DRENPA-3360 file (N, C-alpha, C; in nm, 2 decimals, always signed):
BEGIN
1 = MSLKEGDF = -8.21/+15.38/+16.17/-8.29/+15.50/+16.15/-8.43/+15.49/+16.21 ~ -8.47/+15.58/+16.28/-8.60/+15.58/+16.35/-8.71/+15.59/+16.24 ~ -8.83/+15.53/+16.27/-8.94/+15.54/+16.19/-9.00/+15.68/+16.19 ~ -9.06/+15.72/+16.07/-9.12/+15.85/+16.06/-9.26/+15.83/+15.99 ~ -9.34/+15.94/+16.00/-9.47/+15.94/+15.93/-9.45/+15.91/+15.78 ~ -9.53/+15.82/+15.72/-9.51/+15.79/+15.58/-9.44/+15.67/+15.55 ~ -9.36/+15.62/+15.65/-9.29/+15.49/+15.64/-9.38/+15.38/+15.65 ~ -9.34/+15.26/+15.59/-9.43/+15.14/+15.60/-9.36/+15.04/+15.70;
9 = VLLQSSDG = -9.45/+14.97/+15.77/-9.40/+14.88/+15.87/-9.49/+14.75/+15.85 ~ -9.43/+14.64/+15.87/-9.50/+14.51/+15.88/-9.52/+14.48/+16.03 ~ -9.65/+14.50/+16.07/-9.69/+14.48/+16.21/-9.73/+14.33/+16.23 ~ -9.65/+14.26/+16.32/-9.68/+14.12/+16.35/-9.74/+14.11/+16.48 ~ -9.86/+14.05/+16.49/-9.93/+14.03/+16.62/-9.88/+13.91/+16.69 ~ -9.92/+13.89/+16.81/-9.88/+13.77/+16.89/-9.92/+13.64/+16.84 ~ -10.02/+13.64/+16.75/-10.07/+13.51/+16.69/-10.01/+13.49/+16.55 ~ -9.91/+13.57/+16.52/-9.84/+13.55/+16.39/-9.90/+13.62/+16.27;
17 = KNYLLEIK = -10.00/+13.70/+16.28/-10.06/+13.76/+16.17/-9.99/+13.89/+16.14 ~ -9.97/+13.91/+16.00/-9.89/+14.03/+15.96/-9.98/+14.13/+15.89 ~ -9.95/+14.26/+15.92/-10.03/+14.37/+15.86/-9.93/+14.47/+15.81 ~ -9.94/+14.50/+15.68/-9.86/+14.60/+15.61/-9.93/+14.74/+15.63 ~ -9.86/+14.83/+15.70/-9.93/+14.96/+15.74/-9.84/+15.07/+15.71 ~ -9.90/+15.18/+15.67/-9.83/+15.31/+15.66/-9.85/+15.39/+15.79 ~ -9.74/+15.44/+15.84/-9.74/+15.52/+15.96/-9.81/+15.65/+15.94 ~ -9.92/+15.68/+16.01/-9.99/+15.80/+15.99/-10.07/+15.82/+16.12;
25 = SQPFHTHK = -10.13/+15.94/+16.14/-10.20/+15.97/+16.27/-10.34/+15.92/+16.27 ~ -10.35/+15.79/+16.28/-10.48/+15.72/+16.29/-10.47/+15.59/+16.37 ~ -10.58/+15.54/+16.42/-10.57/+15.41/+16.49/-10.58/+15.29/+16.40 ~ -10.53/+15.18/+16.44/-10.54/+15.06/+16.36/-10.59/+14.95/+16.46 ~ -10.70/+14.88/+16.41/-10.76/+14.78/+16.50/-10.74/+14.64/+16.44 ~ -10.71/+14.54/+16.52/-10.71/+14.40/+16.49/-10.82/+14.33/+16.56 ~ -10.84/+14.20/+16.54/-10.95/+14.13/+16.62/-10.92/+14.11/+16.76 ~ -10.79/+14.14/+16.80/-10.75/+14.12/+16.94/-10.72/+14.26/+17.01;
33 = DSIFLGDL = -10.67/+14.35/+16.94/-10.63/+14.48/+17.01/-10.62/+14.59/+16.91 ~ -10.57/+14.71/+16.95/-10.55/+14.82/+16.86/-10.43/+14.90/+16.91 ~ -10.38/+14.98/+16.81/-10.27/+15.07/+16.84/-10.29/+15.20/+16.77 ~ -10.23/+15.30/+16.81/-10.23/+15.43/+16.73/-10.11/+15.44/+16.65 ~ -10.12/+15.44/+16.52/-10.01/+15.43/+16.43/-9.91/+15.55/+16.45 ~ -9.97/+15.67/+16.48/-9.88/+15.78/+16.51/-9.78/+15.76/+16.62 ~ -9.81/+15.67/+16.71/-9.72/+15.64/+16.82/-9.59/+15.56/+16.77 ~ -9.59/+15.51/+16.65/-9.48/+15.44/+16.60/-9.37/+15.53/+16.55;
41 = VGKNYGDL = -9.40/+15.66/+16.53/-9.29/+15.76/+16.50/-9.18/+15.76/+16.61 ~ -9.06/+15.75/+16.56/-8.95/+15.74/+16.66/-8.91/+15.60/+16.70 ~ -8.99/+15.50/+16.67/-8.96/+15.36/+16.70/-8.86/+15.31/+16.59 ~ -8.82/+15.19/+16.61/-8.73/+15.13/+16.52/-8.78/+14.99/+16.47 ~ -8.74/+14.95/+16.35/-8.77/+14.81/+16.31/-8.71/+14.71/+16.40 ~ -8.79/+14.61/+16.44/-8.75/+14.51/+16.53/-8.80/+14.54/+16.67 ~ -8.86/+14.66/+16.70/-8.91/+14.69/+16.83/-9.03/+14.61/+16.87 ~ -9.05/+14.58/+17.00/-9.17/+14.53/+17.05/-9.25/+14.64/+17.11;
49 = IWGKRGER = -9.38/+14.65/+17.07/-9.47/+14.75/+17.12/-9.60/+14.68/+17.18 ~ -9.68/+14.75/+17.26/-9.79/+14.69/+17.32/-9.92/+14.76/+17.28 ~ -10.02/+14.68/+17.25/-10.15/+14.74/+17.22/-10.22/+14.79/+17.34 ~ -10.34/+14.86/+17.31/-10.42/+14.92/+17.42/-10.46/+14.82/+17.52 ~ -10.48/+14.69/+17.48/-10.53/+14.59/+17.57/-10.42/+14.49/+17.62 ~ -10.30/+14.53/+17.59/-10.18/+14.45/+17.64/-10.13/+14.34/+17.54 ~ -10.18/+14.34/+17.42/-10.13/+14.25/+17.32/-9.99/+14.29/+17.27 ~ -9.90/+14.19/+17.24/-9.77/+14.22/+17.19/-9.77/+14.24/+17.03;
57 = FYLLRPSL = -9.70/+14.33/+16.98/-9.68/+14.35/+16.84/-9.53/+14.38/+16.81 ~ -9.48/+14.32/+16.70/-9.34/+14.35/+16.66/-9.35/+14.44/+16.53 ~ -9.25/+14.53/+16.53/-9.24/+14.62/+16.41/-9.13/+14.56/+16.32 ~ -9.17/+14.50/+16.21/-9.08/+14.44/+16.12/-9.06/+14.52/+15.99 ~ -8.95/+14.51/+15.93/-8.92/+14.58/+15.80/-8.99/+14.51/+15.69 ~ -9.07/+14.57/+15.61/-9.14/+14.50/+15.50/-9.03/+14.47/+15.39 ~ -9.05/+14.35/+15.33/-8.97/+14.31/+15.22/-9.04/+14.33/+15.09 ~ -8.98/+14.31/+14.98/-9.05/+14.32/+14.85/-9.16/+14.21/+14.84;
65 = FDFLMKVE = -9.14/+14.10/+14.90/-9.24/+13.99/+14.91/-9.37/+14.05/+14.98 ~ -9.35/+14.12/+15.09/-9.46/+14.17/+15.17/-9.54/+14.27/+15.08 ~ -9.47/+14.36/+15.01/-9.54/+14.45/+14.93/-9.62/+14.38/+14.81 ~ -9.56/+14.28/+14.76/-9.62/+14.20/+14.65/-9.75/+14.14/+14.69 ~ -9.75/+14.08/+14.81/-9.86/+14.00/+14.86/-9.97/+14.09/+14.91 ~ -9.94/+14.22/+14.94/-10.04/+14.31/+14.99/-10.08/+14.42/+14.89 ~ -10.05/+14.40/+14.76/-10.10/+14.50/+14.66/-10.25/+14.50/+14.66 ~ -10.30/+14.62/+14.62/-10.44/+14.63/+14.60/-10.47/+14.55/+14.47;
73 = RATQIIYP = -10.58/+14.46/+14.47/-10.60/+14.37/+14.36/-10.73/+14.40/+14.29 ~ -10.72/+14.40/+14.16/-10.85/+14.40/+14.07/-10.85/+14.28/+13.99 ~ -10.73/+14.21/+13.98/-10.72/+14.09/+13.90/-10.64/+13.99/+13.99 ~ -10.63/+13.87/+13.94/-10.54/+13.77/+14.00/-10.40/+13.81/+13.98 ~ -10.32/+13.81/+14.08/-10.18/+13.86/+14.06/-10.09/+13.74/+14.03 ~ -9.97/+13.77/+13.97/-9.87/+13.67/+13.96/-9.80/+13.65/+14.09 ~ -9.79/+13.53/+14.14/-9.74/+13.50/+14.28/-9.58/+13.51/+14.29 ~ -9.53/+13.54/+14.41/-9.39/+13.55/+14.42/-9.31/+13.43/+14.38;
81 = KDIGYILL = -9.37/+13.31/+14.40/-9.30/+13.18/+14.35/-9.28/+13.18/+14.20 ~ -9.36/+13.25/+14.13/-9.34/+13.26/+13.98/-9.26/+13.38/+13.95 ~ -9.28/+13.49/+14.02/-9.21/+13.61/+13.99/-9.06/+13.60/+14.00 ~ -9.01/+13.53/+14.10/-8.87/+13.51/+14.12/-8.81/+13.44/+14.00 ~ -8.87/+13.33/+13.95/-8.82/+13.26/+13.84/-8.83/+13.35/+13.71 ~ -8.94/+13.42/+13.70/-8.95/+13.51/+13.58/-8.84/+13.61/+13.57 ~ -8.81/+13.67/+13.69/-8.71/+13.78/+13.69/-8.57/+13.72/+13.65 ~ -8.54/+13.60/+13.70/-8.41/+13.54/+13.66/-8.41/+13.49/+13.52;
89 = KLGVGPGK = -8.51/+13.43/+13.47/-8.52/+13.39/+13.33/-8.51/+13.50/+13.23 ~ -8.57/+13.61/+13.27/-8.57/+13.73/+13.18/-8.45/+13.82/+13.20 ~ -8.37/+13.79/+13.30/-8.25/+13.86/+13.32/-8.27/+14.01/+13.37 ~ -8.38/+14.03/+13.44/-8.42/+14.16/+13.48/-8.33/+14.21/+13.59 ~ -8.26/+14.32/+13.56/-8.16/+14.37/+13.66/-8.13/+14.52/+13.64 ~ -8.04/+14.58/+13.72/-8.01/+14.72/+13.71/-7.98/+14.77/+13.57 ~ -8.05/+14.88/+13.53/-8.02/+14.94/+13.41/-8.09/+14.88/+13.29 ~ -8.17/+14.77/+13.30/-8.23/+14.70/+13.19/-8.36/+14.78/+13.15;
97 = IVLECGCG = -8.39/+14.77/+13.02/-8.52/+14.81/+12.97/-8.60/+14.69/+12.93 ~ -8.71/+14.67/+13.01/-8.80/+14.56/+12.99/-8.94/+14.60/+12.96 ~ -9.01/+14.51/+12.89/-9.15/+14.54/+12.84/-9.24/+14.43/+12.89 ~ -9.36/+14.47/+12.93/-9.46/+14.38/+12.97/-9.59/+14.42/+12.90 ~ -9.67/+14.32/+12.87/-9.81/+14.35/+12.81/-9.91/+14.28/+12.90 ~ -9.99/+14.36/+12.97/-10.09/+14.31/+13.06/-10.04/+14.32/+13.20 ~ -10.05/+14.44/+13.26/-9.99/+14.46/+13.39/-10.09/+14.41/+13.50 ~ -10.22/+14.40/+13.48/-10.31/+14.36/+13.58/-10.30/+14.46/+13.70;
105 = SGALTLAM = -10.29/+14.40/+13.82/-10.28/+14.48/+13.94/-10.14/+14.53/+13.97 ~ -10.04/+14.49/+13.89/-9.91/+14.54/+13.90/-9.81/+14.47/+13.99 ~ -9.83/+14.35/+14.02/-9.74/+14.28/+14.11/-9.61/+14.25/+14.04 ~ -9.61/+14.19/+13.92/-9.49/+14.17/+13.85/-9.42/+14.31/+13.81 ~ -9.51/+14.40/+13.77/-9.46/+14.54/+13.74/-9.37/+14.59/+13.85 ~ -9.43/+14.58/+13.97/-9.36/+14.63/+14.09/-9.22/+14.56/+14.11 ~ -9.22/+14.43/+14.09/-9.09/+14.35/+14.11/-8.99/+14.39/+14.00 ~ -9.04/+14.41/+13.88/-8.95/+14.45/+13.77/-8.89/+14.59/+13.80;
113 = AYMVGKEG = -8.98/+14.68/+13.84/-8.94/+14.81/+13.87/-8.83/+14.82/+13.98 ~ -8.85/+14.73/+14.08/-8.75/+14.73/+14.19/-8.62/+14.68/+14.13 ~ -8.62/+14.58/+14.05/-8.50/+14.51/+14.00/-8.42/+14.60/+13.90 ~ -8.49/+14.67/+13.81/-8.42/+14.75/+13.71/-8.34/+14.87/+13.77 ~ -8.38/+14.91/+13.89/-8.31/+15.02/+13.96/-8.34/+15.16/+13.90 ~ -8.27/+15.26/+13.94/-8.30/+15.39/+13.90/-8.26/+15.42/+13.76 ~ -8.17/+15.34/+13.70/-8.12/+15.36/+13.57/-8.20/+15.28/+13.46 ~ -8.28/+15.19/+13.51/-8.36/+15.11/+13.42/-8.50/+15.16/+13.40;
121 = KVISYEKE = -8.58/+15.09/+13.32/-8.71/+15.13/+13.29/-8.80/+15.01/+13.26 ~ -8.92/+15.01/+13.31/-9.02/+14.91/+13.27/-9.13/+14.98/+13.18 ~ -9.16/+14.92/+13.07/-9.26/+14.97/+12.98/-9.38/+14.88/+12.99 ~ -9.49/+14.93/+13.03/-9.61/+14.84/+13.06/-9.73/+14.88/+12.98 ~ -9.78/+14.79/+12.90/-9.90/+14.81/+12.82/-10.02/+14.74/+12.89 ~ -10.13/+14.82/+12.91/-10.25/+14.76/+12.97/-10.37/+14.83/+12.91 ~ -10.46/+14.75/+12.85/-10.57/+14.81/+12.78/-10.68/+14.86/+12.87 ~ -10.69/+14.80/+12.99/-10.80/+14.83/+13.09/-10.75/+14.95/+13.18;
129 = LKFLEIAK = -10.81/+15.06/+13.17/-10.77/+15.18/+13.24/-10.78/+15.16/+13.40 ~ -10.88/+15.09/+13.44/-10.90/+15.06/+13.58/-10.79/+14.98/+13.64 ~ -10.74/+14.88/+13.56/-10.63/+14.80/+13.61/-10.50/+14.88/+13.61 ~ -10.48/+14.96/+13.51/-10.36/+15.05/+13.50/-10.36/+15.14/+13.62 ~ -10.47/+15.20/+13.66/-10.47/+15.30/+13.77/-10.44/+15.23/+13.90 ~ -10.49/+15.11/+13.92/-10.46/+15.03/+14.04/-10.31/+15.00/+14.05 ~ -10.26/+14.96/+13.93/-10.11/+14.93/+13.93/-10.03/+15.05/+13.96 ~ -10.07/+15.17/+13.91/-10.00/+15.29/+13.94/-10.00/+15.32/+14.09;
137 = KNLQKVGL = -10.12/+15.30/+14.15/-10.13/+15.32/+14.30/-10.04/+15.23/+14.38 ~ -10.03/+15.10/+14.33/-9.94/+15.01/+14.40/-9.79/+15.05/+14.38 ~ -9.76/+15.10/+14.27/-9.62/+15.14/+14.24/-9.59/+15.27/+14.32 ~ -9.68/+15.36/+14.33/-9.67/+15.48/+14.40/-9.64/+15.46/+14.55 ~ -9.71/+15.36/+14.60/-9.70/+15.33/+14.74/-9.56/+15.29/+14.79 ~ -9.49/+15.23/+14.70/-9.35/+15.19/+14.73/-9.24/+15.28/+14.67 ~ -9.29/+15.39/+14.61/-9.19/+15.48/+14.55/-9.12/+15.44/+14.42 ~ -9.19/+15.35/+14.34/-9.13/+15.30/+14.22/-9.20/+15.34/+14.09;
145 = LERVIFKN = -9.30/+15.43/+14.10/-9.38/+15.47/+13.99/-9.29/+15.53/+13.88 ~ -9.19/+15.61/+13.91/-9.11/+15.68/+13.81/-9.03/+15.59/+13.73 ~ -9.02/+15.46/+13.77/-8.94/+15.37/+13.69/-9.02/+15.30/+13.58 ~ -9.15/+15.33/+13.57/-9.25/+15.26/+13.48/-9.31/+15.36/+13.39 ~ -9.31/+15.32/+13.26/-9.39/+15.40/+13.16/-9.51/+15.31/+13.13 ~ -9.63/+15.36/+13.16/-9.75/+15.30/+13.14/-9.81/+15.34/+13.01 ~ -9.87/+15.25/+12.93/-9.93/+15.28/+12.80/-10.07/+15.22/+12.80 ~ -10.17/+15.30/+12.81/-10.31/+15.25/+12.82/-10.37/+15.23/+12.68;
153 = REVRESFD = -10.33/+15.11/+12.62/-10.39/+15.08/+12.49/-10.37/+14.93/+12.46 ~ -10.46/+14.88/+12.38/-10.45/+14.74/+12.34/-10.36/+14.72/+12.22 ~ -10.26/+14.63/+12.23/-10.17/+14.61/+12.13/-10.22/+14.50/+12.04 ~ -10.23/+14.52/+11.91/-10.29/+14.43/+11.81/-10.18/+14.37/+11.72 ~ -10.08/+14.45/+11.69/-9.98/+14.41/+11.59/-9.84/+14.42/+11.63 ~ -9.81/+14.54/+11.69/-9.67/+14.56/+11.73/-9.66/+14.66/+11.85 ~ -9.55/+14.65/+11.91/-9.51/+14.75/+12.02/-9.44/+14.86/+11.96 ~ -9.44/+14.97/+12.03/-9.36/+15.09/+11.99/-9.21/+15.07/+11.99;
161 = EREVEAVF = -9.17/+14.99/+12.09/-9.03/+14.98/+12.12/-8.95/+14.88/+12.03 ~ -8.82/+14.90/+12.02/-8.73/+14.80/+11.96/-8.61/+14.79/+12.05 ~ -8.54/+14.68/+12.04/-8.42/+14.66/+12.11/-8.43/+14.66/+12.26 ~ -8.55/+14.61/+12.31/-8.56/+14.60/+12.46/-8.49/+14.47/+12.50 ~ -8.47/+14.46/+12.63/-8.39/+14.35/+12.68/-8.47/+14.23/+12.74 ~ -8.60/+14.24/+12.74/-8.69/+14.13/+12.78/-8.83/+14.17/+12.75 ~ -8.92/+14.08/+12.72/-9.06/+14.10/+12.69/-9.13/+13.99/+12.77 ~ -9.24/+14.03/+12.84/-9.33/+13.94/+12.91/-9.47/+13.96/+12.87;
169 = LDLKEPWI = -9.54/+13.85/+12.84/-9.68/+13.86/+12.80/-9.77/+13.80/+12.90 ~ -9.87/+13.87/+12.95/-9.97/+13.82/+13.04/-10.11/+13.86/+13.00 ~ -10.16/+13.79/+12.90/-10.29/+13.82/+12.85/-10.36/+13.69/+12.80 ~ -10.49/+13.70/+12.76/-10.57/+13.58/+12.73/-10.52/+13.50/+12.61 ~ -10.47/+13.57/+12.51/-10.42/+13.51/+12.38/-10.29/+13.56/+12.35 ~ -10.18/+13.53/+12.43/-10.05/+13.58/+12.41/-9.99/+13.55/+12.28 ~ -10.03/+13.43/+12.22/-9.97/+13.39/+12.09/-9.99/+13.50/+11.98 ~ -10.10/+13.58/+11.99/-10.12/+13.68/+11.90/-10.01/+13.79/+11.89;
177 = LIKAGWEA = -9.94/+13.80/+12.01/-9.83/+13.91/+12.02/-9.69/+13.85/+12.02 ~ -9.68/+13.72/+11.99/-9.54/+13.66/+11.99/-9.46/+13.73/+11.88 ~ -9.52/+13.75/+11.76/-9.44/+13.82/+11.66/-9.40/+13.96/+11.70 ~ -9.49/+14.03/+11.77/-9.46/+14.16/+11.82/-9.35/+14.16/+11.92 ~ -9.35/+14.06/+12.00/-9.25/+14.04/+12.10/-9.11/+14.02/+12.04 ~ -9.11/+13.93/+11.94/-8.98/+13.91/+11.86/-8.93/+14.03/+11.80 ~ -9.02/+14.11/+11.74/-8.97/+14.24/+11.68/-8.92/+14.34/+11.78 ~ -8.97/+14.34/+11.90/-8.93/+14.44/+12.01/-8.80/+14.40/+12.07;
185 = LKPGAPLG = -8.77/+14.27/+12.07/-8.65/+14.22/+12.15/-8.52/+14.25/+12.08 ~ -8.41/+14.26/+12.16/-8.28/+14.26/+12.11/-8.25/+14.11/+12.06 ~ -8.16/+14.09/+11.97/-8.12/+13.95/+11.93/-8.06/+13.88/+12.06 ~ -8.11/+13.76/+12.08/-8.06/+13.68/+12.19/-8.13/+13.71/+12.32 ~ -8.22/+13.80/+12.32/-8.30/+13.84/+12.45/-8.42/+13.75/+12.47 ~ -8.46/+13.74/+12.59/-8.57/+13.64/+12.63/-8.71/+13.70/+12.62 ~ -8.80/+13.61/+12.58/-8.95/+13.63/+12.59/-9.01/+13.54/+12.69 ~ -9.10/+13.60/+12.77/-9.17/+13.52/+12.88/-9.32/+13.53/+12.86;
193 = IIVPTTNQ = -9.39/+13.42/+12.89/-9.53/+13.42/+12.88/-9.59/+13.35/+13.00 ~ -9.70/+13.39/+13.05/-9.78/+13.31/+13.15/-9.92/+13.29/+13.11 ~ -9.96/+13.16/+13.12/-10.10/+13.12/+13.08/-10.15/+13.02/+13.18 ~ -10.28/+13.01/+13.21/-10.33/+12.92/+13.31/-10.36/+12.78/+13.26 ~ -10.38/+12.76/+13.13/-10.42/+12.63/+13.08/-10.33/+12.57/+12.98 ~ -10.34/+12.43/+12.97/-10.25/+12.36/+12.87/-10.28/+12.39/+12.73 ~ -10.41/+12.41/+12.69/-10.44/+12.44/+12.55/-10.38/+12.58/+12.51 ~ -10.37/+12.67/+12.61/-10.30/+12.80/+12.58/-10.15/+12.78/+12.56;
201 = VSHCLNTL = -10.10/+12.69/+12.64/-9.95/+12.65/+12.62/-9.93/+12.60/+12.47 ~ -10.02/+12.51/+12.43/-10.01/+12.45/+12.30/-10.01/+12.56/+12.19 ~ -10.11/+12.65/+12.20/-10.12/+12.76/+12.10/-9.99/+12.84/+12.10 ~ -9.93/+12.87/+12.22/-9.81/+12.94/+12.22/-9.69/+12.87/+12.16 ~ -9.68/+12.74/+12.19/-9.57/+12.66/+12.13/-9.58/+12.65/+11.98 ~ -9.70/+12.63/+11.93/-9.72/+12.63/+11.78/-9.68/+12.76/+11.72 ~ -9.71/+12.87/+11.78/-9.67/+13.00/+11.73/-9.53/+13.03/+11.74 ~ -9.47/+12.99/+11.85/-9.32/+13.01/+11.86/-9.24/+12.94/+11.75;
209 = EDYPFVDI = -9.29/+12.83/+11.70/-9.23/+12.75/+11.59/-9.22/+12.83/+11.46 ~ -9.31/+12.93/+11.45/-9.32/+13.01/+11.33/-9.22/+13.12/+11.32 ~ -9.15/+13.15/+11.43/-9.06/+13.26/+11.44/-8.92/+13.21/+11.49 ~ -8.82/+13.29/+11.47/-8.68/+13.25/+11.51/-8.67/+13.26/+11.67 ~ -8.71/+13.16/+11.74/-8.69/+13.15/+11.88/-8.62/+13.01/+11.91 ~ -8.54/+13.01/+12.01/-8.47/+12.89/+12.05/-8.48/+12.88/+12.21 ~ -8.42/+12.78/+12.26/-8.42/+12.76/+12.41/-8.56/+12.77/+12.47 ~ -8.65/+12.70/+12.41/-8.79/+12.71/+12.45/-8.81/+12.62/+12.57;
217 = EVVELLLR = -8.88/+12.67/+12.67/-8.91/+12.60/+12.80/-9.05/+12.62/+12.85 ~ -9.11/+12.52/+12.90/-9.24/+12.53/+12.97/-9.22/+12.47/+13.11 ~ -9.26/+12.55/+13.21/-9.25/+12.51/+13.35/-9.37/+12.54/+13.43 ~ -9.39/+12.46/+13.54/-9.50/+12.49/+13.64/-9.43/+12.48/+13.77 ~ -9.45/+12.59/+13.85/-9.38/+12.59/+13.98/-9.48/+12.57/+14.10 ~ -9.45/+12.48/+14.19/-9.54/+12.45/+14.30/-9.46/+12.49/+14.43 ~ -9.54/+12.54/+14.53/-9.47/+12.58/+14.65/-9.54/+12.52/+14.77 ~ -9.47/+12.45/+14.85/-9.53/+12.38/+14.97/-9.46/+12.43/+15.10;
225 = KYKTNPER = -9.53/+12.49/+15.19/-9.47/+12.53/+15.32/-9.48/+12.41/+15.42 ~ -9.40/+12.42/+15.53/-9.40/+12.33/+15.63/-9.43/+12.39/+15.77 ~ -9.49/+12.32/+15.85/-9.52/+12.36/+15.99/-9.39/+12.38/+16.06 ~ -9.38/+12.48/+16.15/-9.25/+12.51/+16.21/-9.24/+12.46/+16.35 ~ -9.32/+12.37/+16.39/-9.31/+12.30/+16.52/-9.19/+12.20/+16.51 ~ -9.08/+12.23/+16.58/-8.96/+12.14/+16.57/-8.98/+12.00/+16.61 ~ -9.09/+11.97/+16.69/-9.11/+11.84/+16.73/-9.20/+11.76/+16.63 ~ -9.27/+11.84/+16.54/-9.36/+11.78/+16.45/-9.36/+11.85/+16.32;
233 = VRPEDRMI = -9.24/+11.84/+16.25/-9.23/+11.91/+16.12/-9.30/+11.83/+16.02 ~ -9.39/+11.89/+15.95/-9.47/+11.83/+15.85/-9.53/+11.94/+15.75 ~ -9.57/+11.90/+15.63/-9.63/+12.00/+15.54/-9.75/+12.06/+15.59 ~ -9.77/+12.19/+15.55/-9.89/+12.26/+15.58/-10.01/+12.19/+15.51 ~ -10.13/+12.21/+15.57/-10.24/+12.15/+15.51/-10.28/+12.20/+15.37 ~ -10.24/+12.33/+15.35/-10.27/+12.39/+15.22/-10.14/+12.43/+15.15 ~ -10.14/+12.43/+15.02/-10.02/+12.47/+14.95/-10.06/+12.56/+14.83 ~ -9.96/+12.64/+14.78/-9.98/+12.72/+14.66/-9.94/+12.63/+14.54;
241 = AHTGFLIF = -10.04/+12.57/+14.48/-10.01/+12.47/+14.37/-10.01/+12.54/+14.23 ~ -10.10/+12.50/+14.15/-10.10/+12.56/+14.01/-10.15/+12.71/+14.01 ~ -10.07/+12.79/+13.96/-10.11/+12.93/+13.94/-10.10/+12.97/+13.79 ~ -10.01/+12.90/+13.72/-10.00/+12.93/+13.58/-9.88/+12.85/+13.52 ~ -9.88/+12.83/+13.39/-9.77/+12.78/+13.32/-9.68/+12.89/+13.27 ~ -9.55/+12.88/+13.28/-9.46/+12.97/+13.24/-9.39/+12.92/+13.11 ~ -9.38/+13.01/+13.01/-9.31/+12.97/+12.88/-9.20/+13.07/+12.86 ~ -9.09/+13.02/+12.82/-8.97/+13.11/+12.79/-8.91/+13.07/+12.66;
249 = AKKVNEK = -8.86/+13.17/+12.59/-8.78/+13.14/+12.47/-8.69/+13.26/+12.44 ~ -8.59/+13.24/+12.36/-8.49/+13.35/+12.32/-8.49/+13.37/+12.17 ~ -8.49/+13.50/+12.15/-8.49/+13.55/+12.01/-8.35/+13.52/+11.94 ~ -8.36/+13.47/+11.82/-8.24/+13.46/+11.73/-8.27/+13.53/+11.60 ~ -8.17/+13.55/+11.52/-8.20/+13.62/+11.39/-8.25/+13.53/+11.28 ~ -8.22/+13.40/+11.29/-8.28/+13.31/+11.19/-8.28/+13.17/+11.24 ~ -8.37/+13.09/+11.19/-8.38/+12.95/+11.23/-8.26/+12.87/+11.19;
% end
């Protein structure tokens, strides 16, 4: 299907840099060359195009990864290396009703909304209106806003919902809402938490012991890329190391 105005494209330059762009009637400039985005109408993903000064660009189809990494940010986002594991551990899939507290800039919200499909729903609590509005913009950009119910308030004791299929907490003191998470979950359903420091992990583990949770897990995920020169394959000089500790547990009816 040919590209049209309003579509998104991942523009890759000859030096391997990627730009996530919406096709509209305006120019786009890089450090090497420029193109007029309106000229992409009628092109196809995978096409080679030429800049005004003769630079090569490829039109690539954006993936969920690309949208996650290019979201507008007002806060530190949860990285794809963690998001993939979170989605699997929480069982986020088509038709599911999942709840998160602390959406930040909406990277995880976006991934959850994508995974629950048209029949599912993400319920997202965020006390900071400015963060919520940025998250909404990021969801709107990829056409997933209708799958999310945003609630602009601070939760102190309990969530409105019951019998949801997963809960994820991303806030400074998540142990305060572990009881609320247990009450909102279906029996046997998973709770997920992300925190940056080990003392926060300890607080969470101590609180989890006070409620009927089992299958408790703490993990840290590290991602190391490799240089793609076939004659000199070696690790990149930089890697995505510590971004947060992930804690998971499942609700049961009694200890």
